[in-house]
N, CA, C and O atoms as a GROMACS GRO file, in nm:
protein
  396
    1MET      N    1  12.252  10.128 -13.866
    1MET     CA    2  12.214  10.081 -13.997
    1MET      C    3  12.061  10.092 -14.009
    1MET      O    4  11.991  10.048 -13.917
    2PRO      N    5  12.008  10.147 -14.117
    2PRO     CA    6  11.863  10.164 -14.130
    2PRO      C    7  11.793  10.030 -14.152
    2PRO      O    8  11.850   9.937 -14.210
    3ARG      N    9  11.672  10.023 -14.108
    3ARG     CA   10  11.591   9.902 -14.127
    3ARG      C   11  11.546   9.897 -14.272
    3ARG      O   12  11.512  10.000 -14.331
    4GLN      N   13  11.545   9.778 -14.330
    4GLN     CA   14  11.511   9.763 -14.472
    4GLN      C   15  11.361   9.756 -14.496
    4GLN      O   16  11.315   9.793 -14.604
    5LYS      N   17  11.286   9.712 -14.399
    5LYS     CA   18  11.142   9.699 -14.414
    5LYS      C   19  11.072   9.794 -14.318
    5LYS      O   20  11.126   9.825 -14.211
    6GLU      N   21  10.959   9.838 -14.353
    6GLU     CA   22  10.878   9.923 -14.267
    6GLU      C   23  10.751   9.847 -14.229
    6GLU      O   24  10.717   9.747 -14.293
    7ALA      N   25  10.682   9.894 -14.128
    7ALA     CA   26  10.561   9.827 -14.082
    7ALA      C   27  10.458   9.810 -14.193
    7ALA      O   28  10.385   9.711 -14.194
    8ALA      N   29  10.452   9.902 -14.286
    8ALA     CA   30  10.354   9.894 -14.396
    8ALA      C   31  10.380   9.775 -14.486
    8ALA      O   32  10.289   9.731 -14.556
    9ASP      N   33  10.502   9.721 -14.486
    9ASP     CA   34  10.536   9.606 -14.570
    9ASP      C   35  10.491   9.474 -14.509
    9ASP      O   36  10.498   9.370 -14.575
   10CYS      N   37  10.446   9.475 -14.387
   10CYS     CA   38  10.416   9.352 -14.315
   10CYS      C   39  10.278   9.300 -14.350
   10CYS      O   40  10.189   9.375 -14.389
   11LYS      N   41  10.262   9.166 -14.334
   11LYS     CA   42  10.145   9.100 -14.386
   11LYS      C   43  10.051   9.042 -14.281
   11LYS      O   44   9.944   8.993 -14.317
   12ALA      N   45  10.086   9.046 -14.154
   12ALA     CA   46  10.004   8.979 -14.053
   12ALA      C   47   9.993   9.062 -13.926
   12ALA      O   48  10.075   9.150 -13.899
   13SER      N   49   9.891   9.033 -13.850
   13SER     CA   50   9.876   9.096 -13.719
   13SER      C   51   9.983   9.039 -13.626
   13SER      O   52  10.022   8.923 -13.641
   14PRO      N   53  10.030   9.118 -13.530
   14PRO     CA   54  10.130   9.068 -13.436
   14PRO      C   55  10.084   8.939 -13.368
   14PRO      O   56   9.969   8.928 -13.325
   15GLY      N   57  10.176   8.843 -13.361
   15GLY     CA   58  10.147   8.718 -13.293
   15GLY      C   59  10.083   8.610 -13.378
   15GLY      O   60  10.071   8.496 -13.333
   16THR      N   61  10.042   8.642 -13.500
   16THR     CA   62   9.982   8.543 -13.589
   16THR      C   63  10.089   8.450 -13.647
   16THR      O   64  10.070   8.329 -13.656
   17ILE      N   65  10.199   8.508 -13.686
   17ILE     CA   66  10.314   8.437 -13.743
   17ILE      C   67  10.433   8.464 -13.652
   17ILE      O   68  10.450   8.575 -13.602
   18VAL      N   69  10.517   8.362 -13.632
   18VAL     CA   70  10.637   8.379 -13.550
   18VAL      C   71  10.760   8.330 -13.627
   18VAL      O   72  10.750   8.233 -13.702
   19PRO      N   73  10.874   8.395 -13.609
   19PRO     CA   74  10.996   8.347 -13.672
   19PRO      C   75  11.055   8.233 -13.588
   19PRO      O   76  11.050   8.235 -13.466
   20VAL      N   77  11.110   8.134 -13.658
   20VAL     CA   78  11.174   8.021 -13.593
   20VAL      C   79  11.318   8.016 -13.643
   20VAL      O   80  11.343   8.014 -13.763
   21VAL      N   81  11.413   8.015 -13.549
   21VAL     CA   82  11.556   8.013 -13.583
   21VAL      C   83  11.609   7.872 -13.565
   21VAL      O   84  11.593   7.812 -13.459
   22ASP      N   85  11.672   7.819 -13.669
   22ASP     CA   86  11.737   7.688 -13.662
   22ASP      C   87  11.878   7.709 -13.608
   22ASP      O   88  11.967   7.754 -13.681
   23ALA      N   89  11.899   7.678 -13.482
   23ALA     CA   90  12.029   7.700 -13.417
   23ALA      C   91  12.140   7.618 -13.481
   23ALA      O   92  12.258   7.651 -13.466
   24ARG      N   93  12.105   7.512 -13.551
   24ARG     CA   94  12.206   7.431 -13.621
   24ARG      C   95  12.266   7.506 -13.739
   24ARG      O   96  12.378   7.478 -13.781
   25ARG      N   97  12.191   7.601 -13.792
   25ARG     CA   98  12.238   7.676 -13.908
   25ARG      C   99  12.286   7.817 -13.875
   25ARG      O  100  12.377   7.869 -13.938
   26CYS      N  101  12.223   7.878 -13.774
   26CYS     CA  102  12.251   8.018 -13.741
   26CYS      C  103  12.394   8.035 -13.692
   26CYS      O  104  12.443   7.958 -13.610
   27GLU      N  105  12.460   8.139 -13.744
   27GLU     CA  106  12.597   8.172 -13.702
   27GLU      C  107  12.602   8.301 -13.621
   27GLU      O  108  12.710   8.352 -13.592
   28GLY      N  109  12.486   8.354 -13.584
   28GLY     CA  110  12.478   8.470 -13.497
   28GLY      C  111  12.533   8.598 -13.557
   28GLY      O  112  12.585   8.682 -13.484
   29LYS      N  113  12.523   8.615 -13.687
   29LYS     CA  114  12.577   8.735 -13.752
   29LYS      C  115  12.493   8.859 -13.724
   29LYS      O  116  12.543   8.971 -13.733
   30GLY      N  117  12.366   8.840 -13.690
   30GLY     CA  118  12.282   8.952 -13.649
   30GLY      C  119  12.213   9.028 -13.759
   30GLY      O  120  12.157   9.135 -13.734
   31ASP      N  121  12.214   8.977 -13.882
   31ASP     CA  122  12.144   9.047 -13.990
   31ASP      C  123  11.994   9.058 -13.959
   31ASP      O  124  11.930   9.158 -13.994
   32CYS      N  125  11.939   8.958 -13.894
   32CYS     CA  126  11.797   8.960 -13.857
   32CYS      C  127  11.767   9.073 -13.759
   32CYS      O  128  11.663   9.138 -13.768
   33VAL      N  129  11.858   9.096 -13.667
   33VAL     CA  130  11.842   9.204 -13.569
   33VAL      C  131  11.837   9.338 -13.641
   33VAL      O  132  11.756   9.425 -13.608
   34THR      N  133  11.923   9.353 -13.738
   34THR     CA  134  11.935   9.479 -13.811
   34THR      C  135  11.811   9.512 -13.894
   34THR      O  136  11.769   9.627 -13.898
   35VAL      N  137  11.753   9.411 -13.959
   35VAL     CA  138  11.644   9.439 -14.053
   35VAL      C  139  11.505   9.435 -13.992
   35VAL      O  140  11.411   9.487 -14.052
   36CYS      N  141  11.488   9.374 -13.876
   36CYS     CA  142  11.353   9.358 -13.820
   36CYS      C  143  11.298   9.492 -13.770
   36CYS      O  144  11.357   9.557 -13.684
   37PRO      N  145  11.183   9.534 -13.825
   37PRO     CA  146  11.125   9.663 -13.782
   37PRO      C  147  11.055   9.655 -13.646
   37PRO      O  148  11.010   9.757 -13.595
   38PHE      N  149  11.046   9.535 -13.586
   38PHE     CA  150  10.974   9.519 -13.460
   38PHE      C  151  11.062   9.466 -13.347
   38PHE      O  152  11.010   9.423 -13.244
   39ASP      N  153  11.192   9.469 -13.365
   39ASP     CA  154  11.287   9.426 -13.261
   39ASP      C  155  11.254   9.288 -13.204
   39ASP      O  156  11.256   9.267 -13.083
   40VAL      N  157  11.224   9.195 -13.293
   40VAL     CA  158  11.190   9.059 -13.254
   40VAL      C  159  11.314   8.981 -13.209
   40VAL      O  160  11.304   8.894 -13.122
   41PHE      N  161  11.430   9.011 -13.268
   41PHE     CA  162  11.550   8.929 -13.249
   41PHE      C  163  11.654   8.991 -13.157
   41PHE      O  164  11.661   9.112 -13.138
   42GLU      N  165  11.734   8.902 -13.100
   42GLU     CA  166  11.858   8.941 -13.034
   42GLU      C  167  11.956   8.825 -13.056
   42GLU      O  168  11.914   8.712 -13.078
   43VAL      N  169  12.084   8.854 -13.049
   43VAL     CA  170  12.186   8.752 -13.066
   43VAL      C  171  12.252   8.728 -12.931
   43VAL      O  172  12.286   8.822 -12.859
   44GLY      N  173  12.271   8.601 -12.900
   44GLY     CA  174  12.333   8.565 -12.773
   44GLY      C  175  12.401   8.430 -12.783
   44GLY      O  176  12.408   8.369 -12.890
   45ARG      N  177  12.451   8.385 -12.672
   45ARG     CA  178  12.522   8.257 -12.665
   45ARG      C  179  12.424   8.142 -12.647
   45ARG      O  180  12.332   8.150 -12.566
   46LEU      N  181  12.443   8.036 -12.724
   46LEU     CA  182  12.360   7.917 -12.716
   46LEU      C  183  12.378   7.852 -12.578
   46LEU      O  184  12.492   7.829 -12.537
   47PRO      N  185  12.271   7.823 -12.507
   47PRO     CA  186  12.282   7.764 -12.374
   47PRO      C  187  12.355   7.628 -12.378
   47PRO      O  188  12.348   7.556 -12.477
   48ASP      N  189  12.424   7.597 -12.269
   48ASP     CA  190  12.501   7.473 -12.260
   48ASP      C  191  12.417   7.349 -12.287
   48ASP      O  192  12.462   7.259 -12.358
   49ASP      N  193  12.297   7.342 -12.233
   49ASP     CA  194  12.214   7.223 -12.251
   49ASP      C  195  12.174   7.202 -12.396
   49ASP      O  196  12.166   7.088 -12.442
   50VAL      N  197  12.147   7.310 -12.469
   50VAL     CA  198  12.113   7.299 -12.611
   50VAL      C  199  12.238   7.262 -12.691
   50VAL      O  200  12.232   7.176 -12.779
   51PHE      N  201  12.349   7.326 -12.661
   51PHE     CA  202  12.476   7.297 -12.729
   51PHE      C  203  12.514   7.150 -12.711
   51PHE      O  204  12.557   7.086 -12.807
   52ALA      N  205  12.497   7.097 -12.592
   52ALA     CA  206  12.536   6.958 -12.561
   52ALA      C  207  12.458   6.857 -12.645
   52ALA      O  208  12.507   6.746 -12.667
   53GLN      N  209  12.340   6.892 -12.690
   53GLN     CA  210  12.256   6.798 -12.765
   53GLN      C  211  12.282   6.803 -12.916
   53GLN      O  212  12.224   6.724 -12.990
   54MET      N  213  12.366   6.893 -12.961
   54MET     CA  214  12.394   6.906 -13.104
   54MET      C  215  12.490   6.795 -13.151
   54MET      O  216  12.574   6.749 -13.074
   55PRO      N  217  12.478   6.754 -13.278
   55PRO     CA  218  12.574   6.658 -13.334
   55PRO      C  219  12.715   6.718 -13.335
   55PRO      O  220  12.730   6.840 -13.334
   56ALA      N  221  12.817   6.634 -13.337
   56ALA     CA  222  12.956   6.678 -13.327
   56ALA      C  223  12.995   6.782 -13.431
   56ALA      O  224  13.058   6.883 -13.396
   57LEU      N  225  12.960   6.762 -13.557
   57LEU     CA  226  12.999   6.859 -13.660
   57LEU      C  227  12.929   6.994 -13.640
   57LEU      O  228  12.988   7.100 -13.664
   58ILE      N  229  12.806   6.990 -13.594
   58ILE     CA  230  12.733   7.114 -13.566
   58ILE      C  231  12.796   7.184 -13.447
   58ILE      O  232  12.810   7.307 -13.447
   59LYS      N  233  12.835   7.108 -13.345
   59LYS     CA  234  12.903   7.167 -13.229
   59LYS      C  235  13.030   7.240 -13.272
   59LYS      O  236  13.058   7.350 -13.225
   60PHE      N  237  13.106   7.178 -13.361
   60PHE     CA  238  13.229   7.241 -13.408
   60PHE      C  239  13.199   7.372 -13.478
   60PHE      O  240  13.265   7.473 -13.454
   61LYS      N  241  13.100   7.372 -13.565
   61LYS     CA  242  13.061   7.494 -13.637
   61LYS      C  243  13.015   7.601 -13.537
   61LYS      O  244  13.056   7.717 -13.546
   62LEU      N  245  12.931   7.562 -13.443
   62LEU     CA  246  12.882   7.657 -13.343
   62LEU      C  247  12.997   7.711 -13.259
   62LEU      O  248  13.004   7.831 -13.230
   63TRP      N  249  13.087   7.623 -13.220
   63TRP     CA  250  13.204   7.665 -13.142
   63TRP      C  251  13.287   7.767 -13.221
   63TRP      O  252  13.332   7.867 -13.166
   64ALA      N  253  13.308   7.742 -13.350
   64ALA     CA  254  13.386   7.831 -13.435
   64ALA      C  255  13.324   7.970 -13.444
   64ALA      O  256  13.395   8.069 -13.468
   65HIS      N  257  13.194   7.979 -13.425
   65HIS     CA  258  13.124   8.108 -13.432
   65HIS      C  259  13.090   8.161 -13.292
   65HIS      O  260  13.001   8.244 -13.276
   66GLY      N  261  13.163   8.112 -13.193
   66GLY     CA  262  13.144   8.162 -13.057
   66GLY      C  263  13.015   8.118 -12.993
   66GLY      O  264  12.969   8.179 -12.896
   67ARG      N  265  12.956   8.011 -13.045
   67ARG     CA  266  12.827   7.961 -12.995
   67ARG      C  267  12.719   8.069 -12.997
   67ARG      O  268  12.625   8.064 -12.918
   68ARG      N  269  12.731   8.165 -13.087
   68ARG     CA  270  12.633   8.272 -13.098
   68ARG      C  271  12.520   8.228 -13.191
   68ARG      O  272  12.543   8.163 -13.293
   69THR      N  273  12.400   8.265 -13.154
   69THR     CA  274  12.283   8.235 -13.234
   69THR      C  275  12.178   8.344 -13.212
   69THR      O  276  12.186   8.420 -13.116
   70ALA      N  277  12.083   8.351 -13.301
   70ALA     CA  278  11.973   8.446 -13.286
   70ALA      C  279  11.863   8.384 -13.199
   70ALA      O  280  11.835   8.265 -13.208
   71PHE      N  281  11.804   8.467 -13.117
   71PHE     CA  282  11.689   8.429 -13.035
   71PHE      C  283  11.574   8.522 -13.068
   71PHE      O  284  11.595   8.630 -13.122
   72THR      N  285  11.452   8.480 -13.037
   72THR     CA  286  11.333   8.560 -13.068
   72THR      C  287  11.254   8.593 -12.941
   72THR      O  288  11.144   8.543 -12.923
   73PRO      N  289  11.311   8.676 -12.853
   73PRO     CA  290  11.241   8.707 -12.728
   73PRO      C  291  11.112   8.785 -12.748
   73PRO      O  292  11.025   8.785 -12.661
   74ASN      N  293  11.099   8.850 -12.862
   74ASN     CA  294  10.978   8.928 -12.891
   74ASN      C  295  10.904   8.870 -13.012
   74ASN      O  296  10.851   8.945 -13.094
   75ALA      N  297  10.900   8.737 -13.022
   75ALA     CA  298  10.838   8.671 -13.138
   75ALA      C  299  10.692   8.713 -13.157
   75ALA      O  300  10.644   8.717 -13.270
   76ASP      N  301  10.623   8.743 -13.048
   76ASP     CA  302  10.482   8.781 -13.060
   76ASP      C  303  10.462   8.918 -13.124
   76ASP      O  304  10.348   8.957 -13.152
   77ALA      N  305  10.570   8.993 -13.148
   77ALA     CA  306  10.561   9.122 -13.217
   77ALA      C  307  10.576   9.107 -13.369
   77ALA      O  308  10.551   9.202 -13.443
   78CYS      N  309  10.615   8.989 -13.415
   78CYS     CA  310  10.637   8.966 -13.558
   78CYS      C  311  10.509   8.991 -13.637
   78CYS      O  312  10.400   8.951 -13.596
   79GLN      N  313  10.526   9.058 -13.753
   79GLN     CA  314  10.412   9.083 -13.842
   79GLN      C  315  10.438   9.028 -13.981
   79GLN      O  316  10.378   9.072 -14.078
   80ALA      N  317  10.527   8.929 -13.990
   80ALA     CA  318  10.550   8.851 -14.112
   80ALA      C  319  10.594   8.930 -14.233
   80ALA      O  320  10.549   8.902 -14.344
   81CYS      N  321  10.679   9.028 -14.214
   81CYS     CA  322  10.729   9.102 -14.331
   81CYS      C  323  10.830   9.020 -14.411
   81CYS      O  324  10.848   9.043 -14.530
   82GLY      N  325  10.896   8.923 -14.344
   82GLY     CA  326  10.990   8.836 -14.412
   82GLY      C  327  11.129   8.894 -14.429
   82GLY      O  328  11.214   8.831 -14.493
   83ALA      N  329  11.154   9.011 -14.374
   83ALA     CA  330  11.287   9.073 -14.388
   83ALA      C  331  11.395   8.986 -14.327
   83ALA      O  332  11.505   8.975 -14.381
   84CYS      N  333  11.365   8.923 -14.215
   84CYS     CA  334  11.464   8.838 -14.147
   84CYS      C  335  11.499   8.716 -14.232
   84CYS      O  336  11.615   8.677 -14.241
   85VAL      N  337  11.398   8.656 -14.294
   85VAL     CA  338  11.420   8.539 -14.380
   85VAL      C  339  11.510   8.576 -14.496
   85VAL      O  340  11.604   8.503 -14.528
   86ALA      N  341  11.482   8.688 -14.559
   86ALA     CA  342  11.562   8.733 -14.673
   86ALA      C  343  11.704   8.773 -14.633
   86ALA      O  344  11.798   8.754 -14.711
   87ALA      N  345  11.720   8.828 -14.514
   87ALA     CA  346  11.850   8.880 -14.472
   87ALA      C  347  11.944   8.773 -14.418
   87ALA      O  348  12.065   8.793 -14.417
   88CYS      N  349  11.891   8.661 -14.373
   88CYS     CA  350  11.974   8.559 -14.308
   88CYS      C  351  12.066   8.490 -14.408
   88CYS      O  352  12.017   8.420 -14.498
   89PRO      N  353  12.198   8.507 -14.396
   89PRO     CA  354  12.289   8.446 -14.493
   89PRO      C  355  12.295   8.294 -14.482
   89PRO      O  356  12.335   8.226 -14.577
   90GLU      N  357  12.256   8.238 -14.366
   90GLU     CA  358  12.258   8.093 -14.348
   90GLU      C  359  12.124   8.028 -14.378
   90GLU      O  360  12.112   7.906 -14.371
   91LYS      N  361  12.023   8.108 -14.411
   91LYS     CA  362  11.888   8.056 -14.434
   91LYS      C  363  11.839   7.978 -14.311
   91LYS      O  364  11.782   7.869 -14.324
   92ALA      N  365  11.862   8.035 -14.193
   92ALA     CA  366  11.830   7.968 -14.068
   92ALA      C  367  11.695   8.010 -14.010
   92ALA      O  368  11.655   7.960 -13.905
   93ILE      N  369  11.625   8.101 -14.076
   93ILE     CA  370  11.499   8.153 -14.022
   93ILE      C  371  11.383   8.117 -14.114
   93ILE      O  372  11.389   8.134 -14.236
   94THR      N  373  11.277   8.066 -14.052
   94THR     CA  374  11.152   8.043 -14.124
   94THR      C  375  11.040   8.111 -14.046
   94THR      O  376  11.053   8.138 -13.927
   95LEU      N  377  10.931   8.139 -14.116
   95LEU     CA  378  10.813   8.195 -14.050
   95LEU      C  379  10.708   8.086 -14.041
   95LEU      O  380  10.681   8.016 -14.138
   96LYS      N  381  10.651   8.072 -13.922
   96LYS     CA  382  10.550   7.968 -13.896
   96LYS      C  383  10.428   8.031 -13.831
   96LYS      O  384  10.438   8.131 -13.761
   97ARG      N  385  10.313   7.971 -13.857
   97ARG     CA  386  10.191   8.016 -13.790
   97ARG      C  387  10.205   7.987 -13.641
   97ARG      O  388  10.249   7.880 -13.601
   98ALA      N  389  10.167   8.084 -13.560
   98ALA     CA  390  10.177   8.068 -13.414
   98ALA      C  391  10.080   7.959 -13.367
   98ALA      O  392   9.973   7.940 -13.424
   99ALA      N  393  10.120   7.889 -13.264
   99ALA     CA  394  10.037   7.780 -13.210
   99ALA      C  395   9.923   7.833 -13.129
   99ALA      O  396   9.843   7.755 -13.076
   0.00000   0.00000   0.00000
């Protein structure tokens, strides 16, 4: 599937802004992986320790989706194009200034 945004659409230098995924909302559909021009995202299984700390209703939702969620192993490559935010059907991604 082609990427929807190109590097020219991005607004920040790498590492200035980072994407943050709300695991309580993310269903691991991978739309963020598909649209990110910098390969910031990957989808994987939520670790047991994080899953154990979720409220019961959130655990059920996560369980129903195979405990899959998006991770940002390459967050420092983000250039704030916002494609991931727009593509996420659960609205689970926000962009934040890096610490």
